[in-house]
C-alpha angles and dihedrals in degrees: 000000000000126000114220138181116226129192111233134173126315091025092291124142122219127201120225141170122228121209127191137354114339089216090065123090108288126241122187117202118200118188132218130260113296093016131092140204093288089071087076098046099111094040092048092052093051096044092048091050088054093055109274126120104231129197118189114196138203106222120226110285092020137094113337096338124109121275118233110251088204092048092241103168105138120128089259090057092051087046093054089053091050091050089053093049092051089067088074092068124082091210136026111284131215109247127214112196124182116201103302089023091053091049091051092046092056093041089056092051091047090056095046128091091206136051109270104186141051090205137356128217115189113196114208096327133107132161092257100054122165114268095212091050090051090050091055091054092047092049091051094048093047094044124100095025090174092053129225134306091230142346092269090062090048091050091052091052093048092047091052090052096043109034091162090077126067114247109249115243089219114043094194090105088070089077085085090069101026133059129198121240122217089258090059099252120128119234133183117275094235137082108266089212087071083081103029095049093066121089113264096000096108101025102051090237098154095190092053090046092049091050091051092049091048090053091051089048091053092048091051093047092050090046092052092048089049095058126083092189120110111262131211123191114203110193129191104239091226097035118153091198104048109046125188087257090055090052090052091050090048093052091045089054096045106018092174091062123106125233134202125184112203106208120224096020134110132203092308092065099165093048094046096051111002095172095055092042095050093046091053091050094044093050091051094046092047088063100038106026100035123197118262096004 
């Protein structure tokens, strides 16, 4: 594994990890809101061992990447970063986008005159996501603005939000998503304006929030219809965000797409059952992003 710094849009630099042989077929993995590149560690290791060249990326405002001074964190902004990162590859990559990463992936394709991807994997995100499920994610991300007294308190909060996943006996792994302030408190390793910069997210204005979500939905729909690449939707079987009705709408929009439901997982599919998630992705890529071709 090699850690790299990549110039993206707006003069920002993003941090990524590269796994495997660069001459192998490329795969770009883009995490969801509030996560970072470490969310893909186990999957990246497995996929690279099976013959893909995997890049896991910290999005702007997340992990070790630059924060946007202008608070530009819309899906189009994430998409512009993705388009810039794609220039590193000598051939079209497959892209794996979880939630925010999936939104950005489709926003990039929508804005492009050419086909960007060899294959697309959307992880628990569709254009017609559930508003109440989105609100739960927003509330979690905007909660605890003053951080946590220690990692145990943070682990308790995360476990209450995500009961699908076993609480770790040792919370030290949370240092991948938390950073310690000089006063000793632990705060999230993302820019809080990712949430507060969006209409209605910090004011409770439901009409502004609904209008924003509708705009994101339209961007995603247009991005999906703009791509000729094969698409796989991986849904968390107990997801609050992607309901069975959202899956039906997705398959009505792109009937040629494939769909996998990972039982016993929530919105954080890869973290809840990494083995099942990675096998679903590897099987799809083996058919549509073949090794050494």
